[in-house]
N, C-alpha and C positions, 0 to 999 in steps of 0.2 A: 528317672520318671518310672512309675509302675503302670504298666499298660493292661493288667489283668491277665486272665488266663489264655494262653496261646492255642489257637485253634488249628493251625498246620503249618506246613513248610513249603517255601516256594521251591519247585523242583525243575522248573524250566519256564521259558517264555521269551518274548522279544519285545521291543519298544513298540513295533507296529501292530503286533498279535496279541499282546497282553501277557498275563503271568498265569501259569499253571500251578496250583496249589494243592498238595496232598492233605488231607485232613488227618489229624491226629486219631488214633484209635477210639479215644473217649468222646469224639465230637460226633454227633449225629448228623448225617447228610440231610435229613429231614429239616434240621434247623436252618439250613441255608437257603435264602429265597432270592430270586433274581430281583435286583434293584437296592440290595442291601449294602451298607457301607462297611469297609473294614480297612485297617491300617496295616501296613507291612513296615516293621521296624528294619531299616538298613543300617549299614555301619555308620554312615553320616547323616543319614536323612530320614524321616518317616514319609511314607508314601501313602496317601490317601486315595482309597480305590473304590470302584463300583464292582459288585459281583453281577456278572454277566451271563454266567451260565453254571449248571450243575451236572455232574457225571458221575458214574460209577467205574470202577477199575478192579481189575484182577491181575495177580502175578503170574497166573497160568491160565491157558485156554482150557486146560483139562477140568478147571472148576467150572466154568461155564457149559462145557461139554456134557459134565456130569454133576449137576448141582445137588446139594443136600436135599433129604426129602422134607416136606413141609414141616412135618412134626418133629424133626430132629433139630431141637433147640440147641444142644449141646454143640454140635459140629458147627452151626452157624456162629455161635459165639467164638469157637476156637478159630475160624477162618476171618473173623471180622478183625479189620486193624492190620492184619499182616498179609494175608492172602487176598482178601477183599477189602476195598476200602472206597472212600469217596474223594472226588477231586472237585475244585471249583475253579472257574475262569475269573480272573480279576483285570479289570481295566484301570490302571494308574491315571488319576486325573490331576492331582496336584503333589507337589513335594513340600513338607515341611522342614525347613532347615533352620537350626537354632542360629540365633544372632550371636557371633562370637564375641566373649569379653575381651576388652582392649589389653593389650601386654602391659605388664606393670613397669613402664619405664620410669615412672615416678612412685616412691612408695607412698601409701595413703596415709601414713602417720605424719607427714611433713618433714621427714629426716633428709639427709643429704641426698642430692640428685646421683642416680646411678650413672656410672660412666657409660660413654657410648659403645665401647665393646661388650659391656655387660648387657645393654640393652638389645643389641643386635643378637646377642646369644639367646636372650629370652625371646626374641621375635622369630628366631629359626626354630625354636623348640615349643612354640605356642601349639595347643591343640584347642579346637573349639569345645565350649562347655556344653555338653550334651544335656545337661540338667538345667539349662537356661530358660526361663520362662518366656522370653522374646523369641518369637518365632517368625520367620519370613516366608511367604507364600510364593513357589517359584512353579513356573509351567515344567513338566515332565519332560526332562531332556535324557534321562538314563533310566536304568531299572535297578532293583536291589539284586544282591549276590544270590547264589544258591543257598538254599536252607534258611533264608531270613524268615523270620516268625510272623505269623499273621494273627491279628488281634481285632476284636470288636471295635469300633470307632466308639469314642466316648465324648460326652456333652461337650468337652472342652475343644475337641477337633471341630465339631460342627460350629461351635462360637467363633473359632478361629477364621474358618472359611466363610460362613455366611453373616456373622455379626450378630449384633442385639437389635431388637425393633426400637428399643429407646435409646439407641445411641445418637448423642446430640451432633455427632460429626457427620453423621451420615443419614440420608433420607430413606430408612429402611422401613419394610412392611412384611410381616410374617404371613407367607402365603398358605404355609402348612407345616408339616411335620415329616421326618423320616418314617419310613414304613414301620420301623422295630423301635423307635425312640420318642421320647417326649420332650423335644427341645424343638424351638422354632426355626424354619428355613425362611430366610428373609430374602426379599427382592430389593434390589437398589433402585428406588423409583426414579431418582434423577437420572440415571442411564437408562432406565426402562422407556421414559417418556422422550428421550433425545431421538429415538428411532422408531420407525413403524413396528408393531408387534401383531401377533397373531394367537387367538385361542381356536383350538382345533380338536375335532372329536367327533365320532359317529353319533347319530341321532339317539338321544336318551343318555349321554354320559355326562351331562351338567355343564355344558357350555356356557349357558346363561347364568348359571351359580357361580362359575368361576369368573365370568365377566363382572357381575355384581360385585364380587370380592375386590377384583382389581381396580374398578371404579371407586369403591368406598375406600380404598387405600389412597388413592390418587387424590381424593377429595379432603381427606383427614390429614394427610401430609402435605397439603398444598403443593404438589409437585408439578400441576399444571391445571389447565381449565378444561373441561370436557365438552363436547358437543355429541349428543347420543342420538342416533335414529333408532327410535324404539319401535320396530316392526310389529312386535307381537305384544306391546304393552306389558313389558316385564320388568322394566327398569325404573321407570319414575314413581309409579305407585305400586301399592301391593299387587303381588301375583300368585296364582296357585303354586304351591311347594311342588316339586317335581317328585312324582311318585306318590303323592298324596292328595287325593280330589278335593278333600274337605278342610285343607290346611293351607294357610298363605304365609307368605314372607313379606317383609316390609321392601318397599321401593327407596330409591336415594331420596325422594323428596320428603319422605317420612323420617328418615336418618339424619337428613341434613336440611331442616325446613327453611333455614335462613341463607342456605347456600345454593340451592338449586331451585330453578325455573323451569316450568312446564309449558309447553306449547303443544297444541293439539289440532289435527286436521279434522277431527270429528267431534266437536264439542258436547254433542248429546250423550255420545258413548263415554267420553271421560267422566262426564257428571253422573252416569249412571254407576260409575265405579267409585264413585265417593270423593273425587276430586273436585273442590269447590273453586279453587283459585287459578286454574289453568288458564293460559293466555290462547285466544283464537289465532289460527295461521291460515291465511289465504294467500293464493298466488294468482297471478294476472297472466292472460295469454301473451301480454307484451313482454313477460319476463323470460318466455320460452325461446331458446336459440337452437340453431341447427344442431349444436353438439348434442343437446338433450333429446332431440328427436332421433338422432342416430343412434343413442344409447338404447332406446326402446324400440327400435325398428322391428326387432323380431316380435315383440309383444304386440305391436299395432299391425304386424303382416306387411311391413312396407317394403318395396323392391329397391333395388340401387337406382332404378330410373326415377321412382317417386322421390327419392332423396335428392337426387340431381335436380329436379324440378323445385324442390323445396327451396334449394340455394337459388336458384333464379328468383322465385317468389320473394325471398328474403332481401336480395340484392335491390328488388324494385320497390317493396313496400317497408323494408326496414323492420322496427319492432312490431308494426301492427300487421305483418304478413298472414298471421294465422286468421285473425278476425276478419281480413279483407277475404282470404281464401274462402272461410266458411259461408260468407254472405254473398258470394258469387254465384250467378247463375249460369246455366250451360252456355249462353250466348256470350257472357262475360268472359268465360274460360276460353271460349273460341276466338274472342278478339285478342284476348291477352297472349295466346300462343303465336297468333299470326303475326303480332307486334315484336314479341320477346323471343321467339323461337322455341318456344315450349312444346312439351308434348301433351296434346289434349287428354288422352287416355290415362297418361300417368298422374296429371294434375287432378283428374275427377276422381281417380283411385285415391289420391292423397286426401282430397277433401272428404271422401266417405269414412277413411281410416281415423282421420282426426275429430270426427264427430263424437267418437267414444270419449273425448276430453270433456265434452259436456255432461257426462255423466258422474264426473268426479266433483264430490261435494266442495272440495275447497279451491276449485278453480272459478276465476271471476273474469269478466270481460274488462273490468278496470278494478283495482283495488283501492279503499280509500285512505290507506297508509302503506308504507313500505315496511312489510313485516320482517323481511330479511334484516333490515337495518336496525329493527327491535332486538333480533337475536344477537346481532353483532354488539350492539350496545350492552346488552346482558354479558356477553363473554368479555367485553373491555373492561367491565366493572368487577370481574372476577367471579361472576355467576356461572354455574355450571347449568347447560341446557339439556333438557330432555324433550325431543320432538316426538310425541306420541300419535299413531297412526289410526287407532281405533278399528273401525270398520272399512277403512281405506288401506288396508294392508295387503292389497293384491300386489303382484311384482310390478306391474305397469306404474302404480302409483310410488311404491317404495323407490323404484329406480330414477323415475322422473324427479321426484322431490328432492332426493339426496343429491342428485347431480346439480339440479338448480341452485340449491342453497349452498352447497359445498362450493361450487365454482366461484360465487360472488364473494363467499367469506374468504377463499384463499386469495382471490384477486386483491381484496383489502389489506390481507396479511403481506402480500409480495410489495404492496406500495409502503407499508409501514416498516417492513424489514429494510427495504432500499433506504427509506429515510434514516433509520438508526445506523445503517452502514455509513451514511453520508455525515451525520452529526456527531456520533458515537457518545451520544448522550443517554445515559441510562433511563431517563425518563421516556425517551422515544422506544425503548425495547420492547417489542411485543410479548405478551405472556404466551408461555408455550401452550399450545393448543393441541388436544388429541381428540380425533373425529372417530367414533365408533360405528361400524357399519355391520350388518349381517348379511347372510347369503353373498359373502365378499366375492365369490367365483363369478358372479353374475356382472359384477363391475370390472373385474381383473382378468377377464377370458383373454387368451393370446390374441383373438381375432379383433378385439376392440379395445385392449388396454392402451393403446397408443393414442386413442381419441378421448379418452374419460379423464376427468380431474383426478381420479383416484389413482391411476397409473402415474400420473405427473407426482402426485404427492409422495407416493411410495418410493419413487426413484430419486427425489430431491431430499430425503431424509431430513435432516434438521435445519436445511439451508434457510427457508423461510419461517421456522418455529411452528410447522404444522406438521402432525405425524398421524398416523391411522393406527386403530385397533380393529383389527379385522376378525369377525367370527364366522367361521364356516366348518361344514362337515365334509366338504369335497375340496381339500387342497390341491388335489391333482388338477383341479380346473382353473388353477391360477397360474398366470404366466411365470414361467421359471425364472426370468430375470427379476421379478418382483419378488419371488419367494427368496431369492438370494439376497434380497435387501432387508428382509424381515429382521429386526434385531433380536428380539426374544420370542421364542414359541412355547406355548403352554398346550400340550398336547395330552388330551384324555384318550380313551381306547380307541384304535382304528384297525379295521380288518382289512380293508382293500389294500392290495400291494401297491398300486399306482399312489394312493394317498399316503402310504407309509414313505414311499420313495420321494414324494413331494416334500414332506417334512424335513428330510435329511439333505435337501438340496443345498450344496455349499457347506455342509458340515464334516468337517474330519473326524476319522473315527466312528463313521456311521454304522459300521458292521455289528459291532458290539451292542450299539444303542438299539438297533432295531429288534433285537431279541427281548430287550428290556422293555420296549413299548408294545410288543405283541403278548407280553404277559400281565399287563395291567389289568385291575378290576375294572368291572364296567360303571363303577360308581366311586365317586370321591377320591380318585387317584389320577395323578398327572405327572407327565415326564417335562421338566423345564430345562431348556438349554438356551445359551445365546447371551447377549450383551448385558442383561442385568443380574446374571448370576455368574459367580467365577468358574463354575463347572457343571455339566449337566447333573441333575438330580431328580430322583422320583420322591413324590410326597404324596402323604395323605392330606388332602386339602382342608383348609380351616372350615370348621362348621359355621354355616350362616344361620345362626339362632339367636336367641334372646341374650345370651352371653356376648356374641359378637356385637349386638346392637349396644349393649351398654359400654363396650370397650372401644367402638369406634363412632358411635353417633354423637351429635351434639349434646354436650352435657348441661347446657343451659335449657333444654328443651325437656318439658314434663309430658308425659304421654297423655292425652285427653281422649275420649271418644269423639269421634268425628261429629257426631250430631251435637254434643255439647259445645264443641268448637263452633260449629256453624250456628247455634242459638245464641252464644255470646256474642259472637260478631254482629247477629241481626239485632241484639238488644243494644250494642254500642252505637249502632248506626241510628237507632230510634232515638237514642239519648241526644245525638247530635243533630237531629231533626231531618234526617234523611227518611 
C-alpha cells in the first residue's frame, strides 16, 4: 500500500508519553499543526496518531549559543536538517491491523486436498498479507519500532475510523472535517444518544451553533426524540447568526416543519418573531413542589429555615400549599404556627419571596388543561418539542420551568420503562429521549445536584431511556461525578484552567489533549472525544448554511415567505367557513 511521501522518523517514545518524531530535512516544521492526524507505519500495523506538540531541536548547544546572522541564508540552509531540525510529538490513538488471509489448506481450483502435515507447514510459515484491504481497528497496546516512518493520514484512514454518513449499517452524522482534509468526521448517533452528552466552550465560540448541528442530525437520522428548553430563542425558529447582526439562521421548526412542535411561555414574543403556530404553555401553582422551590432558592433568596417551613406547609395543604400561603393574613400565619409548630418569621419571609411568582406570565392559579401532558403526547408521537421562553428567559423562570416539566416527563418515562421491562413487548419500549438544557452548571452544581432531576438523569445514563444534552461555558461548575458520566464531550475553545480540567475528568491520556484544546481557534473548531467517536478528534465544524439546509432538512418542504404561508392559511380558513 502506498502511503505517500514520508515526513519523519520515530526516534523515541513510550506508550504512556507518546512518540517523538524527527522531521526529514525537506519537511517544514511550519506545516505541522497541533490537531493534525498522521499515520506511523510499523512492521505489522499502522498507527493512527494525533499531533499534540511541535518543537525545534539542534545537534549542538553551540548553534543556539552562536546562531547565524539574520541575513546569512546560506548558513541557515547548510545547518537545516542536519544540525537544526524540527520534531513533533504524536499520541497513537488506534492501530490498523490487516486482517490475515486464511492459510491455503484447500486449493482454490478444487483439486485434491492437501495432506495434514503440508497444511500444518503452511500454517507455521503463514505471514499476514500487509496489502489486504480488510482492516481491523484495535486499541493501542504497543508502539512502532525505532525509525518507523511517519506519513500524512489519507482519506481512506479517516473512512476506516469514522465511517461514512450514508452508511446504511450505522446511524452516522457528519459533524465536521479534520483541520487539513476535506473528508467528513462522523458521530455514531445511536451511541451518542445512549448517554448524556455535553457541548462546552467559552462565550462566543459557537456552542449554540454546535447544538443546532447535533439536534438537526438527531432529527434527520431519527436517533431519538428531542425536548429542547430554548432559553434564548435560538433553536426553534430563526435566530441571529453569530457574529453577524443582520443575518439569520433557520431554526429546527423551519428545517423540519412536520417533525418539530413549538411551545411558548410568552406567546406575544413568539408571534412577533414570525411563529404563527406555536402552542401556548402555562403552569399552575399546584404543580410546583418543594424540589422545584429548592432548586431556585438562591434566585428567590430563600433561607434554609424558609424551606423547612415550606415543607410543613406542603405536608398540611398538599398541592394547594402555595395558593393557601399567598392568601394567608398575618393572623392566619400566627394561628398556623401555633398549631403546626411553624416559625412565623420564616413563613412570612417565604410568603414575600413567593409573591415574585405572580409576575411570571406563564403562572396560573389553575390551568384549563395539563400542558405537560400535551408535551408528553407530542414526544410519544415522535414529535420533537422546543419550549421557547421569549421574555421569560431570566434564570428563575428557566430553572423553575425546566425542573417542573422534566421531573414529570421523567416520572412517566420511568413508569413506561418499568412496564417494558415487565412485558418485554417492543411496542411498550419508550422512544429514546434527549433533553437539551443550557446553563447546565446551575442545575448540576455539586451543592444541589443530588436534589435535582437532572443530576438523577445524568447518573442513570440510559436506564430509563432519557439522557441529557448539556450546553455550558463553565464545565468546572458541574459536579465531578456527573462530568465523569458524560458520554461524548464536544468542546470549543476554553481558557480557564479549571474548565479545561473539568473537560478531561475521567479521560485517560488527558495530558496531550490539553495542549490540543488550548490551541483551538475561537470559531468553528472543536475537540470531540468520548462514546460516539472511536478516538478523540479535532474538527472544523460543519457550516450551518444554505447547503446544510438542503442536505439535512425535510425534502418535501418548499420554502415560502412567512406572510404568504399565513395568507394562504387565512384563505383556506375562509373557504371552510371559519
